[in-house]
C-alpha positions in Angstrom: 0.0 0.0 0.0 1.2 3.4 -0.7 1.4 6.2 1.8 -1.3 8.1 0.0 -3.8 5.3 0.4 -3.0 5.0 4.1 -3.5 8.7 4.6 -6.8 8.6 2.7 -8.0 5.6 4.7 -7.1 7.3 8.0 -8.9 10.5 7.0 -12.0 8.5 6.0 -12.0 6.7 9.3 -11.7 10.0 11.2 -14.6 11.5 9.2 -16.8 8.5 9.8 -16.0 8.5 13.5 -16.8 12.2 13.9 -20.1 11.7 12.1 -21.1 8.8 14.3 -20.0 10.6 17.5 -22.0 13.7 16.4 -25.1 11.7 15.6 -25.3 9.9 19.0 -24.3 12.3 21.8 -23.0 10.7 24.9 -24.2 11.3 28.4 -21.4 13.7 29.0 -22.9 16.1 26.4 -26.5 15.8 27.6 -28.2 19.1 28.0 -29.1 20.0 31.6 -32.2 22.1 32.4 -31.6 25.4 34.1 -33.5 26.5 37.2 -35.6 28.9 35.1 -36.6 26.0 32.8 -37.6 23.8 35.7 -39.6 26.6 37.2 -41.3 27.4 33.9 -42.3 23.7 33.6 -43.6 23.6 37.1 -45.6 26.8 36.5 -47.0 25.3 33.3 -48.1 22.1 35.2 -49.7 24.2 37.9 -51.6 26.3 35.3 -52.8 23.1 33.7 -54.0 21.7 37.0 -55.9 24.9 37.7 -57.5 25.0 34.2 -58.5 21.3 34.6 -60.1 22.1 38.0 -62.0 25.1 36.6 -63.2 23.0 33.7 -64.4 20.3 36.1 -66.2 22.9 38.3 -67.9 24.3 35.2 -69.0 20.8 34.0 -70.4 20.2 37.5 -72.3 23.4 37.5 -73.7 22.7 34.0 -74.7 19.2 35.0 -76.4 20.6 38.2 -78.4 23.1 36.1 -79.5 20.4 33.6 -80.5 18.1 36.4 -82.5 20.8 38.1 -84.4 21.6 34.9 -85.1 18.0 34.0 -86.0 17.2 37.7 -88.4 20.2 37.9 -90.1 19.2 34.7 -90.5 15.6 35.8 -91.5 16.6 39.3 -94.2 19.0 37.9 -95.7 16.3 35.8 -95.5 13.8 38.6 -97.0 16.3 41.1 -99.8 17.1 38.7 -100.7 13.4 38.2 -100.5 12.5 41.9 -102.5 15.5 43.2 -106.2 15.6 43.6 -108.6 17.4 41.3 -108.8 20.5 43.4 -105.1 20.9 44.1 -103.6 20.4 40.6 -101.7 23.7 40.8 -100.3 23.1 44.2 -99.3 19.5 43.3 -97.6 20.7 40.1 -95.6 23.5 42.0 -94.6 21.2 44.8 -93.5 18.5 42.4 -91.5 21.0 40.4 -89.7 22.3 43.5 -88.9 18.8 44.9 -88.0 17.5 41.4 -85.7 20.5 40.9 -83.9 20.1 44.2 -83.4 16.3 43.7 -82.4 16.7 40.0 -79.8 19.4 40.9 -78.3 17.1 43.5 -78.2 14.1 41.2 -76.7 16.2 38.4 -74.0 17.7 40.6 -73.1 14.2 42.0 -72.9 12.8 38.4 -69.6 14.7 37.7 -66.6 13.5 39.7 -63.5 15.7 39.8 
């Protein structure tokens, strides 16, 4: 082998080695997070938790309202059917109130946060 061939082979080996070493960084070159980055990540997690909590509370409120409306309607119909001929109005109102209260409680309890 000539000296020129040996030099070319050595240069090729060095080039391949530097490409491989650059493509797969070792643990010594791993990037460490700064205190500011860690704090920013913590703040982002806390914001997400707060947003999730607010969304859950809103879902609970919506479910409570729907339950109250459905319960009041069902209670009004039930109260009207059960009440006597002379007290249809009172039975309807009483059924609506009781149905609304029960429906709101059931609707609120339906959502678990």
